Structure formats: structure tokens, C-alpha cells
Residue frames as a rotation matrix with the C-alpha (Angstrom) as fourth column:
MET 1
0.994 -0.086 -0.070 101.83
0.009 0.688 -0.726 103.30
0.111 0.721 0.684 3.19
THR 2
0.468 -0.882 0.060 105.39
0.069 0.104 0.992 102.04
-0.881 -0.460 0.109 3.51
GLY 3
0.975 -0.218 0.046 108.16
0.028 -0.085 -0.996 102.66
0.221 0.972 -0.077 1.03
THR 4
0.329 -0.938 -0.110 111.88
0.842 0.238 0.484 103.04
-0.427 -0.251 0.868 0.49
LEU 5
0.940 -0.206 -0.272 113.92
-0.283 -0.917 -0.281 106.19
-0.192 0.341 -0.920 -0.01
ARG 6
0.491 -0.812 0.316 117.18
0.840 0.538 0.077 105.68
-0.233 0.228 0.946 -1.92
ARG 7
0.880 -0.297 -0.370 119.96
-0.304 -0.952 0.041 108.28
-0.364 0.076 -0.928 -1.97
GLU 8
0.696 -0.703 0.146 122.93
0.580 0.429 -0.692 108.00
0.424 0.567 0.706 -4.27
VAL 9
0.764 -0.553 -0.333 126.19
0.011 -0.505 0.863 108.96
-0.646 -0.663 -0.379 -2.62
VAL 10
0.862 -0.498 -0.093 128.83
-0.202 -0.169 -0.965 110.31
0.465 0.850 -0.247 -4.97
ALA 11
0.762 -0.605 -0.229 132.16
0.625 0.595 0.506 108.69
-0.170 -0.529 0.832 -4.26
GLY 12
0.360 -0.658 -0.661 134.25
-0.166 -0.743 0.649 111.52
-0.918 -0.124 -0.377 -5.74
VAL 13
0.893 -0.156 -0.421 136.67
-0.429 -0.017 -0.903 111.51
0.134 0.988 -0.082 -8.65
ASP 14
0.712 -0.698 0.076 139.80
0.658 0.702 0.272 109.53
-0.243 -0.144 0.959 -9.42
THR 15
-0.058 -0.859 -0.509 143.25
0.429 -0.482 0.764 110.98
-0.901 -0.174 0.397 -10.17
ASN 16
-0.781 -0.177 0.598 142.17
0.623 -0.175 0.762 111.64
-0.030 0.968 0.247 -13.79
GLY 17
-0.837 0.517 -0.179 139.11
-0.457 -0.841 -0.288 113.58
-0.300 -0.159 0.941 -12.68
ASP 18
-0.530 0.673 -0.516 136.73
-0.254 0.454 0.854 110.83
0.809 0.584 -0.069 -13.79
PRO 19
0.109 0.650 0.752 133.76
-0.957 -0.137 0.257 110.12
0.270 -0.748 0.606 -11.50
LEU 20
-0.934 -0.347 0.081 134.06
-0.351 0.860 -0.370 107.09
0.059 -0.374 -0.926 -9.23
PRO 21
-0.452 0.813 -0.366 131.12
0.296 0.524 0.799 104.67
0.841 0.253 -0.477 -9.08
ALA 22
-0.354 0.437 0.827 128.38
-0.791 -0.612 -0.015 105.92
0.500 -0.659 0.562 -6.77
SER 23
-0.874 0.217 -0.434 126.96
0.393 0.841 -0.371 103.91
0.285 -0.495 -0.821 -3.93
SER 24
-0.194 0.865 0.463 123.50
-0.270 -0.501 0.822 104.26
0.943 0.034 0.331 -2.42
THR 25
-0.998 0.033 0.046 121.95
-0.040 0.171 -0.984 104.43
-0.041 -0.985 -0.169 1.03
THR 26
-0.374 0.925 -0.074 118.38
0.195 0.156 0.968 103.32
0.907 0.348 -0.238 1.69
TYR 27
-0.933 0.209 0.292 115.87
-0.353 -0.384 -0.853 104.49
-0.067 -0.899 0.432 4.27
ALA 28
-0.547 0.834 -0.067 112.50
0.825 0.551 0.127 103.05
0.143 0.014 -0.990 5.32
VAL 29
-0.959 0.274 0.070 109.71
-0.278 -0.959 -0.053 105.63
0.052 -0.071 0.996 4.90
GLN 30
-0.423 0.906 0.029 105.98
0.869 0.414 -0.271 105.93
-0.257 -0.089 -0.962 5.50
GLY 31
-0.706 0.229 -0.670 103.63
-0.213 -0.971 -0.107 108.36
-0.675 0.067 0.735 3.84
ILE 32
0.317 0.853 0.414 101.20
0.392 0.280 -0.876 108.81
-0.864 0.440 -0.245 0.97
ARG 33
-0.889 -0.430 0.157 101.42
0.307 -0.306 0.901 109.38
-0.339 0.850 0.404 -2.77
ASP 34
0.181 0.968 -0.175 98.78
0.546 -0.247 -0.801 111.64
-0.818 0.050 -0.573 -4.25
TYR 35
-0.171 -0.163 0.972 98.15
0.949 -0.292 0.118 113.81
0.265 0.942 0.205 -7.28
PHE 36
-0.889 -0.125 -0.440 98.22
0.239 -0.947 -0.213 117.60
-0.390 -0.295 0.872 -7.39
SER 37
0.193 0.977 -0.087 94.94
0.498 -0.174 -0.850 119.43
-0.845 0.120 -0.520 -7.96
SER 38
0.223 -0.026 0.974 94.40
0.959 -0.172 -0.225 121.00
0.173 0.985 -0.013 -11.39
TYR 39
0.958 0.164 0.235 94.39
0.117 -0.972 0.201 124.41
0.261 -0.165 -0.951 -9.74
TYR 40
0.637 -0.770 -0.018 97.74
-0.115 -0.118 0.986 123.81
-0.762 -0.627 -0.163 -8.02
ILE 41
0.050 -0.590 0.806 99.26
0.835 0.468 0.290 122.48
-0.548 0.658 0.516 -11.26
ALA 42
0.469 0.220 0.855 98.14
0.765 -0.584 -0.269 125.59
0.441 0.781 -0.442 -13.14
MET 43
0.985 -0.012 0.171 99.24
-0.090 -0.884 0.459 128.06
0.146 -0.468 -0.872 -10.46
GLN 44
0.546 -0.813 0.204 102.64
-0.314 0.027 0.949 126.47
-0.777 -0.582 -0.240 -9.74
GLY 45
0.377 -0.393 -0.839 103.59
-0.921 -0.064 -0.384 125.33
0.097 0.917 -0.386 -13.26
ILE 46
-0.266 -0.424 0.866 103.88
-0.575 0.791 0.210 121.68
-0.774 -0.442 -0.454 -12.23
PRO 47
-0.754 -0.005 -0.657 103.99
-0.591 0.441 0.675 119.05
0.286 0.898 -0.335 -15.01
HIS 48
0.235 0.971 0.039 100.73
-0.929 0.212 0.302 117.05
0.285 -0.107 0.952 -15.17
THR 49
0.418 -0.117 -0.901 102.66
-0.068 0.985 -0.160 113.80
0.906 0.128 0.404 -14.74
ASP 50
-0.663 -0.709 0.243 104.22
-0.268 -0.078 -0.960 114.79
0.699 -0.701 -0.139 -11.40
VAL 51
0.343 0.718 -0.606 102.90
0.439 0.448 0.779 113.39
0.830 -0.533 -0.161 -8.14
ARG 52
0.133 -0.211 0.968 102.90
-0.767 -0.640 -0.034 114.65
0.627 -0.738 -0.247 -4.57
ILE 53
0.127 -0.153 -0.980 104.51
0.480 0.874 -0.074 112.46
0.868 -0.461 0.184 -1.92
LEU 54
0.370 0.046 0.928 104.02
-0.714 -0.625 0.315 113.34
0.595 -0.779 -0.198 1.72
LEU 55
-0.070 -0.491 -0.868 106.35
0.315 0.815 -0.486 111.56
0.947 -0.307 0.097 4.16
ILE 56
0.949 0.307 0.068 106.04
-0.002 -0.209 0.978 111.39
0.315 -0.928 -0.198 7.96
MET 57
0.337 -0.912 0.234 109.38
-0.620 -0.402 -0.674 112.71
0.709 0.081 -0.701 9.20
ASN 58
-0.078 -0.424 0.902 109.67
-0.977 0.214 0.016 110.73
-0.200 -0.880 -0.431 12.46
LEU 59
0.670 0.314 0.673 108.96
-0.211 0.949 -0.233 107.48
-0.712 0.015 0.702 10.57
ILE 60
0.739 -0.563 -0.371 111.98
-0.410 0.061 -0.910 107.83
0.534 0.825 -0.186 8.26
SER 61
0.724 -0.457 0.516 114.52
-0.349 0.403 0.846 105.27
-0.595 -0.793 0.133 9.44
PRO 62
-0.251 -0.435 -0.865 117.37
0.939 -0.328 -0.107 105.93
-0.237 -0.839 0.490 9.89
PRO 63
0.539 0.578 -0.613 116.45
0.477 -0.809 -0.343 109.62
-0.694 -0.108 -0.712 10.27
THR 64
-0.695 -0.668 0.266 117.19
0.639 -0.406 0.653 111.88
-0.328 0.624 0.709 7.29
ILE 65
0.086 0.698 -0.711 115.60
-0.143 -0.697 -0.702 114.76
-0.986 0.162 0.040 5.41
PRO 66
0.297 0.071 0.952 114.71
0.827 0.479 -0.294 113.94
-0.476 0.875 0.084 1.79
ILE 67
-0.168 -0.440 -0.882 116.43
-0.170 -0.869 0.465 116.11
-0.971 0.228 0.071 -0.83
LYS 68
0.556 0.296 -0.777 116.25
-0.764 -0.188 -0.618 116.77
-0.328 0.937 0.121 -4.57
ASP 69
-0.020 -0.483 -0.875 117.21
-0.845 0.476 -0.243 113.72
0.534 0.735 -0.418 -6.68
ASP 70
-0.673 -0.049 0.738 116.42
-0.521 0.739 -0.426 111.18
-0.525 -0.672 -0.523 -3.93
GLN 71
-0.570 0.487 -0.662 114.46
-0.448 0.491 0.747 108.20
0.689 0.722 -0.061 -5.24
ILE 72
-0.528 0.498 0.688 111.35
-0.719 0.169 -0.674 106.85
-0.452 -0.851 0.269 -3.52
PHE 73
-0.838 0.324 -0.440 109.68
-0.022 0.786 0.618 103.48
0.546 0.527 -0.651 -4.07
MET 74
-0.705 0.699 0.119 105.99
-0.246 -0.083 -0.966 103.67
-0.665 -0.710 0.230 -3.23
ARG 75
0.354 0.935 -0.010 102.86
-0.449 0.160 -0.879 102.03
-0.821 0.316 0.476 -4.69
ASP 76
0.437 -0.222 0.871 104.94
0.529 0.847 -0.050 99.67
-0.727 0.483 0.488 -6.85
GLN 77
0.747 -0.235 0.622 106.73
0.504 -0.410 -0.760 102.53
0.434 0.881 -0.188 -8.66
TRP 78
-0.199 -0.854 -0.480 109.99
0.937 -0.309 0.161 104.43
-0.286 -0.418 0.862 -8.35
HIS 79
0.857 0.415 0.307 109.83
0.471 -0.872 -0.135 108.23
0.212 0.261 -0.942 -8.19
LYS 80
-0.328 -0.945 0.014 112.55
0.882 -0.311 -0.354 110.87
0.339 -0.104 0.935 -8.24
VAL 81
0.300 0.394 -0.869 112.27
0.742 -0.668 -0.047 113.99
-0.599 -0.631 -0.493 -6.09
ARG 82
0.215 -0.143 0.966 112.06
0.781 -0.570 -0.258 117.04
0.587 0.809 -0.011 -8.34
ARG 83
-0.505 -0.397 0.766 111.89
-0.155 -0.832 -0.533 119.45
0.849 -0.388 0.358 -5.39
VAL 84
-0.622 0.295 -0.725 111.00
0.783 0.240 -0.574 119.75
0.004 -0.925 -0.380 -1.73
LEU 85
-0.136 0.674 0.726 107.78
0.414 -0.627 0.660 121.75
0.900 0.390 -0.194 -1.55
GLU 86
0.270 0.336 0.902 107.24
-0.634 -0.643 0.429 122.09
0.725 -0.688 0.039 2.17
ILE 87
-0.595 -0.276 -0.755 108.38
0.481 0.630 -0.609 120.96
0.644 -0.725 -0.242 5.59
ASP 88
0.469 0.868 0.162 105.58
0.394 -0.370 0.841 121.67
0.790 -0.331 -0.516 8.02
PRO 89
0.292 -0.376 0.880 106.40
-0.570 -0.807 -0.155 124.03
0.768 -0.456 -0.450 10.93
ALA 90
0.642 -0.023 0.766 106.53
-0.709 0.363 0.605 121.19
-0.292 -0.931 0.217 13.48
SER 91
-0.369 -0.803 -0.469 108.81
-0.925 0.368 0.097 119.13
0.095 0.469 -0.878 11.18
ALA 92
-0.078 0.444 0.893 106.27
-0.436 0.790 -0.431 116.29
-0.896 -0.423 0.132 11.35
SER 93
0.494 0.280 0.823 105.91
0.567 0.615 -0.549 115.88
-0.660 0.737 0.145 7.57
ILE 94
-0.499 -0.630 -0.595 107.60
-0.221 -0.571 0.791 116.82
-0.838 0.526 0.146 4.32
THR 95
0.644 0.739 0.199 105.84
0.107 0.171 -0.979 117.31
-0.758 0.652 0.031 0.98
LEU 96
-0.465 -0.885 0.025 107.76
-0.008 0.033 0.999 116.45
-0.885 0.465 -0.023 -2.18
GLN 97
0.584 0.497 -0.642 107.17
-0.679 -0.135 -0.722 117.00
-0.446 0.857 0.259 -5.89
CYS 98
-0.351 -0.691 0.632 108.20
-0.253 0.720 0.646 113.80
-0.902 0.066 -0.427 -7.69
PHE 99
0.288 0.407 -0.867 108.05
-0.956 0.072 -0.284 112.11
-0.053 0.911 0.410 -11.08
VAL 100
0.837 0.122 0.533 108.01
-0.155 0.988 0.018 108.44
-0.525 -0.098 0.846 -12.08
ILE 101
0.008 -0.876 -0.483 111.32
-0.997 -0.043 0.060 106.84
-0.073 0.481 -0.874 -13.12
SER 102
0.512 0.059 -0.857 112.39
-0.307 0.944 -0.118 103.35
0.803 0.323 0.501 -14.11
ASP 103
0.973 -0.143 -0.182 113.81
0.230 0.513 0.827 101.01
-0.025 -0.847 0.532 -11.45
PRO 104
0.619 -0.785 0.004 117.21
-0.783 -0.617 -0.078 102.50
0.064 0.045 -0.997 -10.50
GLY 105
0.148 -0.547 0.824 118.48
-0.423 0.719 0.552 98.96
-0.894 -0.430 -0.125 -9.84
SER 106
0.536 0.120 0.836 118.01
0.574 0.675 -0.464 98.09
-0.620 0.728 0.293 -13.52
MET 107
0.948 -0.207 -0.240 120.13
-0.308 -0.781 -0.544 100.99
-0.075 0.590 -0.804 -14.79
């Protein structure tokens, strides 16, 4: 399934120390969105509303490695990365713990 990864880039602070408006970079991604098993939720302390997103690393364009707080649009919903759970040993896929958010473009 195709999707979009959005990363906010902090522009820094002005001379008064106030944050400058952030910009964002987008990446095309492919992967799957799934739910965690009840067992995994119980053992890892994962909120029941979180979802698992697995992305195929060599299909992220332009290439990047997803990080905490990235936003992913998949299956008609926006998700925010809570944490990176696993990058497989061959770096072929990355598994992310995410939660649903409102459209970041409407904020």
C-alpha cells in the first residue's frame, strides 16, 4: 500500500529566541498498516489505539529512515510515529509504533 511520510523541519529560532515557522519534507512510502496482537500490547505496554506500520526501506523515496514524530498518511488516515520498534538486520524494512492524528495540513 502506498502512502506519504511527512517530516517537519525546525527552522531554528529568531533573535528573540522565539521558534521560526517549521517547514516540512515529504517522502513516498510503501508498506502496510496493521494492529498489534493482544499479547504484544500486554507485554510491551502499548496503548490499544496504536497501530503497527511496516515500511519497505528501499521503496522510501527519496531515501530516508523514519524517526519519532514523523507523520505517515496511509489508509486514508494520518499517523504519528511514537517510536521505531525494529529495523530488520538486512535493513529491508522498518517497523513503527504509531497513533492516529488529525490532518497536519489542517492545523
